[in-house]
C-alpha positions as CSV (number, residue, x, y, z in Angstrom):
1,M,140.2,113.7,117.5
2,N,137.2,112.7,115.4
3,L,134.6,115.1,114.0
4,L,132.1,114.3,116.8
5,D,134.6,115.2,119.5
6,R,135.6,118.3,117.6
7,T,131.9,119.4,117.4
8,I,131.4,118.9,121.1
9,D,134.5,121.0,121.8
10,F,133.2,123.6,119.4
11,I,129.9,123.8,121.2
12,A,131.7,124.1,124.6
13,A,133.9,127.0,123.1
14,L,130.7,128.8,122.0
15,R,129.3,128.6,125.5
16,R,132.6,129.8,127.0
17,A,132.4,132.8,124.6
18,G,129.0,133.7,125.9
19,V,126.9,132.3,123.0
20,P,123.9,130.5,124.6
21,V,123.6,127.0,123.1
22,S,121.1,124.5,124.5
23,S,121.3,120.7,124.4
24,A,118.3,120.7,122.0
25,E,120.1,123.1,119.6
26,T,123.2,120.8,119.8
27,V,121.1,117.9,118.7
28,D,119.6,120.0,115.9
29,A,123.0,120.9,114.7
30,A,124.2,117.2,114.7
31,T,121.0,116.2,112.8
32,A,121.6,118.9,110.2
33,I,125.2,117.9,109.7
34,G,124.2,114.3,109.5
35,A,121.7,115.1,106.7
36,M,124.1,117.1,104.6
37,G,127.5,115.6,105.4
38,W,130.9,117.2,106.0
39,A,132.1,117.5,102.4
40,D,131.1,121.1,101.9
41,R,132.7,123.3,104.6
42,D,130.6,126.4,103.8
43,G,127.5,124.3,104.0
44,V,128.7,123.0,107.4
45,R,129.2,126.5,108.6
46,A,125.7,127.5,107.4
47,A,124.1,124.5,109.1
48,F,125.8,125.2,112.4
49,A,125.0,128.9,112.2
50,A,121.3,128.2,111.4
51,T,120.9,125.9,114.4
52,L,123.2,127.5,117.0
53,V,123.2,131.3,116.4
54,K,120.0,133.0,117.6
55,R,121.0,136.7,117.4
56,P,123.3,138.6,115.0
57,L,125.6,139.8,117.8
58,Y,126.7,136.2,118.3
59,R,127.8,135.7,114.7
60,P,131.3,137.2,114.9
61,A,132.3,135.0,117.8
62,F,130.7,132.0,116.0
63,D,132.7,132.6,112.8
64,T,136.0,133.1,114.7
65,L,135.5,129.9,116.6
66,F,134.3,127.9,113.6
67,D,137.5,128.9,111.7
68,L,139.6,127.8,114.7
69,Y,137.9,124.4,115.2
70,F,137.2,123.6,111.6
71,P,140.1,125.2,109.7
72,P,140.2,125.1,105.9
73,R,143.8,123.8,105.8
74,I,146.7,123.1,108.0
75,G,150.4,124.2,107.9
76,D,151.6,126.6,105.3
77,G,149.3,125.4,102.5
78,V,150.4,126.1,98.9
79,S,152.4,129.2,98.3
80,L,154.5,130.9,95.7
81,D,158.1,130.0,95.3
82,P,160.0,133.2,96.5
83,R,162.4,133.4,93.6
84,A,159.6,132.9,91.0
85,A,157.5,135.5,92.8
86,A,160.4,138.0,93.0
87,N,160.9,137.8,89.2
88,S,157.2,137.8,88.2
89,G,156.8,141.5,87.9
90,D,153.4,143.2,87.4
91,G,151.8,140.0,86.3
92,A,152.5,138.1,89.5
93,G,148.8,137.9,90.3
94,D,148.0,136.1,87.0
95,G,150.2,133.1,87.6
96,E,149.5,129.9,89.5
97,P,151.4,128.9,92.7
98,T,154.4,126.7,92.0
99,E,156.2,124.7,94.7
100,K,156.1,125.0,98.4
101,M,157.9,128.0,99.9
102,P,161.1,127.4,101.9
103,P,161.3,128.9,105.4
104,P,161.6,132.7,105.3
105,E,164.8,132.5,107.5
106,E,166.5,130.8,104.6
107,L,165.9,133.7,102.2
108,S,168.2,136.6,101.8
109,P,167.0,140.2,102.5
110,E,166.9,140.9,98.8
111,E,164.8,137.8,98.2
112,L,162.4,138.8,101.0
113,E,162.0,142.3,99.6
114,G,161.4,141.0,96.1
115,L,158.8,138.6,97.5
116,R,157.1,141.5,99.4
117,R,156.9,143.6,96.2
118,A,155.5,140.7,94.3
119,L,152.8,140.0,96.9
120,R,151.9,143.7,97.1
121,D,151.4,143.7,93.3
122,Q,149.2,140.7,93.6
123,L,147.3,142.3,96.5
124,L,146.7,145.4,94.4
125,G,145.1,143.3,91.6
126,A,143.0,141.2,94.1
127,L,141.7,144.3,95.9
128,R,140.9,145.9,92.6
129,D,139.0,142.9,91.3
130,G,137.4,142.0,94.7
131,D,138.7,138.4,94.3
132,D,138.2,136.8,97.7
133,E,139.9,133.6,96.9
134,A,143.0,135.5,95.8
135,L,142.9,137.6,98.9
136,R,142.8,134.4,101.1
137,S,145.8,133.0,99.3
138,L,147.7,136.2,99.7
139,A,146.8,136.3,103.4
140,R,148.4,132.8,103.8
141,D,151.5,133.9,101.9
142,A,151.8,137.1,103.9
143,V,151.7,135.2,107.2
144,T,154.1,132.5,106.0
145,S,156.6,135.0,104.7
146,F,156.4,137.8,107.2
147,G,154.3,136.9,110.2
148,G,156.5,134.3,111.8
149,G,159.0,134.4,114.5
150,T,160.9,132.2,117.0
151,G,158.8,131.2,119.9
152,G,161.4,129.4,122.1
153,S,160.3,126.2,123.7
154,S,156.7,126.8,122.5
155,G,157.8,126.5,118.9
156,R,157.2,129.0,116.1
157,S,155.1,132.1,116.9
158,W,153.0,134.2,114.6
159,Y,152.5,138.0,114.6
160,L,149.6,139.8,113.0
161,Y,151.3,143.2,113.0
162,R,154.4,142.0,111.1
163,A,152.3,140.5,108.3
164,L,150.1,143.6,108.0
165,R,153.0,145.9,108.0
166,A,154.8,144.0,105.2
167,M,151.7,144.1,103.0
168,S,150.7,147.8,103.9
169,A,147.4,147.4,102.2
170,E,146.3,150.9,103.3
171,T,149.1,152.5,101.1
172,L,147.4,151.1,98.0
173,V,144.3,153.3,98.3
174,A,145.5,155.9,95.7
175,D,146.3,153.2,93.1
176,L,143.0,151.4,93.8
177,L,141.0,154.6,93.6
178,G,142.5,155.4,90.2
179,A,141.8,151.9,89.0
180,L,138.2,151.8,90.2
181,M,137.2,155.3,89.1
182,G,139.1,155.6,85.8
183,D,138.2,158.9,84.1
184,T,135.3,159.7,86.4
185,A,135.5,163.1,88.0
186,R,136.7,163.1,91.7
187,G,134.9,164.6,94.6
188,G,131.3,163.4,94.1
189,L,129.2,160.4,95.1
190,A,131.3,158.1,92.8
191,E,134.4,158.8,94.8
192,R,132.7,158.2,98.1
193,V,131.4,154.9,96.9
194,A,134.8,153.9,95.6
195,R,136.5,154.8,98.8
196,Q,134.0,152.8,100.8
197,T,134.4,149.8,98.6
198,I,138.2,150.0,98.9
199,S,138.0,150.4,102.7
200,D,135.7,147.3,102.9
201,R,138.0,145.2,100.8
202,I,141.1,146.2,102.8
203,R,139.3,145.5,106.1
204,A,138.2,142.1,104.7
205,F,141.8,141.3,103.8
206,E,143.1,142.3,107.2
207,E,140.5,140.1,108.8
208,M,141.7,137.2,106.6
209,V,145.3,137.8,107.7
210,A,144.1,137.8,111.4
211,A,142.2,134.6,110.9
212,E,145.3,133.0,109.3
213,V,147.5,134.1,112.2
214,R,145.0,132.6,114.7
215,R,144.9,129.3,112.8
216,R,148.7,129.0,112.8
217,M,148.9,129.9,116.5
218,A,146.2,127.3,117.3
219,E,148.3,124.6,115.6
220,E,151.4,125.6,117.6
221,R,149.8,126.3,121.0
222,G,146.5,124.5,121.1
223,L,143.0,125.6,120.5
224,E,142.0,126.7,123.9
225,A,145.0,128.9,124.4
226,V,144.2,130.9,121.2
227,E,140.5,130.8,121.8
228,R,140.8,133.0,124.9
229,S,142.5,135.8,123.1
230,A,140.8,135.4,119.7
231,V,137.2,135.9,121.0
232,G,136.6,139.2,122.7
233,P,133.5,140.0,124.7
234,L,130.2,139.9,122.9
235,D,129.0,143.3,121.7
236,D,126.4,143.5,124.5
237,Q,129.1,142.8,127.0
238,V,131.5,145.6,125.9
239,E,132.0,148.0,128.7
240,F,131.0,151.6,127.8
241,L,134.0,153.1,129.6
242,R,136.5,150.8,127.9
243,A,135.0,150.7,124.4
244,S,137.4,151.3,121.5
245,Q,136.4,153.5,118.5
246,R,135.4,150.3,116.6
247,D,133.3,149.2,119.5
248,L,131.5,152.5,119.6
249,V,130.7,152.2,115.9
250,E,129.1,148.8,116.6
251,L,127.2,150.2,119.7
252,R,125.7,152.9,117.5
253,R,124.5,150.3,115.0
254,Q,122.7,148.5,117.9
255,V,120.6,151.4,119.2
256,Y,117.6,151.1,116.9
257,P,117.4,147.3,116.7
258,L,117.6,147.2,120.5
259,A,114.9,149.8,120.8
260,R,112.6,147.9,118.4
261,R,113.1,144.7,120.3
262,L,112.3,146.3,123.7
263,A,109.2,148.0,122.2
264,T,108.0,144.6,120.8
265,Q,108.5,142.9,124.2
266,L,106.6,145.7,125.9
267,T,103.7,145.4,123.4
268,A,103.6,141.6,124.0
269,R,103.7,142.1,127.7
270,R,100.7,144.4,127.6
271,S,98.7,142.1,125.4
272,L,99.2,138.9,127.5
273,G,97.8,138.0,130.8
274,R,94.8,139.2,132.8
275,T,95.0,142.9,132.8
276,G,92.5,145.4,134.2
277,R,89.6,144.8,136.5
278,L,86.9,142.1,136.1
279,D,84.1,143.1,133.7
280,F,81.1,141.5,135.4
281,R,78.6,142.2,132.7
282,R,80.7,140.7,129.9
283,T,81.5,137.7,132.1
284,V,77.8,137.0,132.8
285,R,76.9,137.4,129.1
286,A,79.6,135.0,128.1
287,S,78.4,132.4,130.8
288,L,75.1,132.0,128.9
289,A,76.8,129.8,126.5
290,T,77.8,127.4,129.4
291,G,74.6,127.3,131.3
292,G,75.3,130.3,133.5
293,V,78.7,128.9,134.7
294,P,81.3,131.7,134.3
295,V,84.0,129.5,132.6
296,D,85.5,132.3,130.6
297,T,86.0,135.5,132.7
298,K,86.2,138.8,130.9
299,Y,88.3,141.8,132.0
300,R,88.3,145.5,131.2
301,P,91.2,146.6,129.1
302,R,93.7,148.5,131.1
303,K,95.0,151.8,129.9
304,P,98.8,151.6,130.0
305,H,100.5,154.1,132.1
306,K,102.8,156.2,130.0
307,P,104.9,158.5,132.2
308,E,107.1,161.4,131.3
309,L,110.8,160.8,131.1
310,V,113.4,163.3,132.0
311,V,117.1,162.3,131.4
312,L,119.9,164.2,133.1
313,C,123.3,163.0,131.9
314,D,127.0,163.7,132.5
315,V,128.7,164.1,129.1
316,S,132.2,164.8,130.3
317,G,135.3,162.7,129.4
318,S,135.0,158.9,129.1
319,V,131.4,158.9,130.5
320,A,130.3,160.6,127.3
321,S,130.0,157.4,125.2
322,F,127.7,155.8,127.7
323,A,125.6,159.0,128.1
324,H,125.2,159.5,124.4
325,F,124.3,155.9,123.7
326,T,121.7,155.9,126.5
327,L,120.3,159.2,125.2
328,M,119.8,157.7,121.8
329,L,118.2,154.6,123.2
330,T,115.7,156.5,125.3
331,H,114.9,158.8,122.4
332,A,114.3,155.8,120.2
333,L,111.8,154.5,122.8
334,R,110.1,157.9,123.1
335,E,106.7,156.4,121.9
336,Q,106.6,154.4,125.1
337,F,106.5,157.6,127.1
338,S,104.1,160.5,127.0
339,K,107.0,163.0,126.8
340,V,110.8,162.7,126.7
341,R,113.1,165.6,127.7
342,A,116.9,165.3,127.8
343,F,119.4,167.5,129.7
344,A,123.2,167.3,129.6
345,F,125.9,168.8,131.9
346,I,129.6,169.0,132.6
347,D,129.7,171.7,135.3
348,T,126.4,173.4,134.3
349,T,123.2,172.1,132.6
350,D,121.5,172.7,129.3
351,E,118.6,171.0,127.6
352,V,119.6,168.9,124.6
353,T,116.3,167.4,123.5
354,R,116.6,169.4,120.3
355,F,119.7,167.5,119.3
356,L,118.1,164.0,119.4
357,R,116.1,164.4,116.2
358,G,118.6,162.8,113.8
359,L,119.6,159.1,113.5
360,D,123.3,159.6,113.5
361,L,124.9,159.2,117.0
362,G,128.2,160.8,115.9
363,D,126.4,163.9,114.6
364,M,124.4,164.2,117.8
365,M,127.5,164.0,119.9
366,A,129.3,166.6,117.9
367,R,126.3,169.0,118.0
368,I,125.9,168.6,121.8
369,S,129.6,169.3,122.3
370,A,129.7,172.3,120.0
371,E,126.3,174.0,120.6
372,A,125.1,173.1,124.1
373,D,126.0,175.4,127.1
374,L,127.6,172.8,129.4
375,V,130.6,174.6,130.8
376,W,130.3,177.2,133.6
377,Y,133.7,177.4,135.2
378,D,136.6,175.1,134.3
379,G,135.0,172.3,132.3
380,H,135.5,169.6,135.0
381,S,132.5,167.6,136.3
382,D,130.6,169.5,139.0
383,Y,127.5,167.6,139.9
384,G,126.5,170.0,142.6
385,H,126.5,173.1,140.4
386,A,124.9,171.2,137.5
387,I,122.0,170.1,139.8
388,D,121.6,173.6,141.1
389,A,121.5,174.9,137.5
390,F,119.0,172.2,136.5
391,A,116.7,173.0,139.5
392,E,116.8,176.7,138.8
393,R,116.3,176.7,135.1
394,Y,114.3,173.5,134.5
395,G,112.9,172.4,137.8
396,D,109.3,172.4,136.5
397,A,110.3,169.6,134.1
398,V,110.0,167.2,137.0
399,G,106.5,166.4,138.3
400,P,104.4,163.6,139.7
401,R,104.2,161.8,136.4
402,T,107.9,162.0,135.7
403,S,110.5,159.2,135.8
404,L,113.8,161.0,136.4
405,L,116.8,159.2,135.0
406,I,120.4,160.3,135.9
407,L,123.3,159.0,133.9
408,G,126.9,159.4,135.3
409,D,129.7,158.1,137.4
410,A,129.0,160.6,140.2
411,R,132.7,161.6,140.3
412,N,132.4,165.1,141.5
413,N,136.1,166.3,141.9
414,Y,135.5,166.7,145.6
415,R,133.1,169.6,145.0
416,P,129.7,170.2,146.9
417,T,127.0,167.8,146.0
418,S,123.9,170.0,146.5
419,A,122.3,167.0,148.0
420,H,119.4,169.0,149.5
421,V,118.4,170.3,146.0
422,F,118.7,166.8,144.5
423,R,116.6,165.4,147.3
424,R,113.8,167.9,146.4
425,L,114.0,167.0,142.7
426,C,113.7,163.3,143.5
427,G,110.8,164.0,145.8
428,Q,109.0,165.8,143.0
429,A,109.3,162.8,140.6
430,R,107.3,159.6,140.5
431,H,110.5,157.6,140.3
432,A,114.2,158.5,140.3
433,Y,116.9,156.1,139.0
434,W,120.6,156.6,138.6
435,L,122.6,154.6,136.0
436,N,126.3,154.3,136.9
437,P,128.7,153.0,134.2
438,E,131.4,152.2,136.7
439,P,131.8,148.8,138.4
440,R,130.0,148.7,141.8
441,S,133.3,148.0,143.5
442,Y,134.5,151.5,142.5
443,W,131.6,153.3,144.0
444,G,132.5,155.6,146.8
445,S,136.2,155.5,146.1
446,G,138.3,158.7,145.5
447,D,136.1,161.6,144.4
448,S,133.0,159.4,143.9
449,A,129.9,160.8,145.5
450,T,127.8,157.7,145.0
451,D,127.3,157.2,148.7
452,V,125.5,160.6,148.9
453,Y,123.3,160.3,145.8
454,A,122.5,156.6,146.1
455,D,120.5,157.3,149.3
456,L,118.4,159.9,147.5
457,V,117.2,158.0,144.4
458,D,114.9,155.0,144.3
459,E,117.8,152.9,143.0
460,M,121.4,153.4,141.7
461,V,122.1,150.7,139.1
462,E,125.4,149.4,137.8
463,C,125.1,149.8,134.0
464,R,128.5,148.9,132.4
465,N,127.3,147.4,129.1
466,I,124.3,147.0,126.7
467,A,123.1,143.8,128.4
468,Q,122.8,145.6,131.8
469,L,121.2,148.6,130.2
470,E,118.6,146.4,128.3
471,Q,117.7,144.7,131.6
472,F,117.1,148.0,133.3
473,I,115.1,149.5,130.5
474,E,112.9,146.3,130.3
475,R,112.2,146.7,134.0
476,I,111.2,150.4,134.1
477,L,109.3,150.6,130.8
478,P,105.6,151.1,131.6
479,S,103.4,148.1,131.1
């Protein structure tokens, strides 16, 4: 396969991963590579990224696929001889690689353990110095020595967990902390900075090992087979209800960039087009320059409608991550509304607007859980009682200028729905929307009361990820 074919396959892989790449951008990428050549791999990566990647959330998928389709090496590469490594002692990290390593299955258990200790000594030095090239070399050696296994008819297989377990980088934190801090007193800002530095370097090393495993597997099984498992959903496609802890951290980072982008789009939408009623006097005055012909019509500026927003959200169980993220987003967009009030519930309701002042989503979640009065009976979702409590205590929050936004999966544990009370609240509001983080195919199944509530709101919307949430917010923001 020549480089042109590999580039075409790479573009196709980006599109399969959800990264939008147009034909014009493909031509731009080819032009950029033609101007600079293929000799500098980092330069090729930068050229492709500049021409093909339009948003930061696409960059992780781009980097993963680039490393698969344009690997820096093939096979085992250059590694330490196991017997030399086992006898190298503390200075193992200072020497140069010698001859190619024999297959791990040919080594005795004692030789493998000696190699493991030697590589860990080198890893300690590389992490201490922040030497990326040494870390990449160690990632290759770790996968070659400890990450392989028999794959039957499909050839040799490679396992990330085996390589990471053998290196156990996380067990080196104490030694690294002592090396980085020296005689500096523990417990202050210096220790926090050192620990963050160590954590970042260990995570970078683990990602290098993962990239090396993917490269080896691609050589054994083919690019497309590895591509499907190597590239997960884009950050804006991660489902709220299935998000891992790492996904949630990334979601939190996207709250304010997303809010800024939506606010910018709204401002542009307001400033473009013919808004407001025709201003006859200004139009006639402008027509004097064209002999009385009204070529350039003038319009009165329209005052944008800024409604009040009331958010009522279920924060129980797995729905909590979706509710908290949406709360933060609506609070970040508060300038687009004349007033924003937020209410949370599990089986009773409390106002949580006061907890939305900070910028840290984790702190907000902890404070709502600890300080808000959300449990009335047994701590299981009870939409009916929560709606009754909201109407009794905060019913005056909903008025003719209010957009009422309900967040939750409507799973009510087979309890009363208080549909008549909810109908009255929706009738008081200018608009009433319900965002449901469950797939539409699940609605109405089991203890879901979506069939009751969907008939009472203006619209019940499937909102499983950031992309769907962004589309909804763009649609309802006042313009």
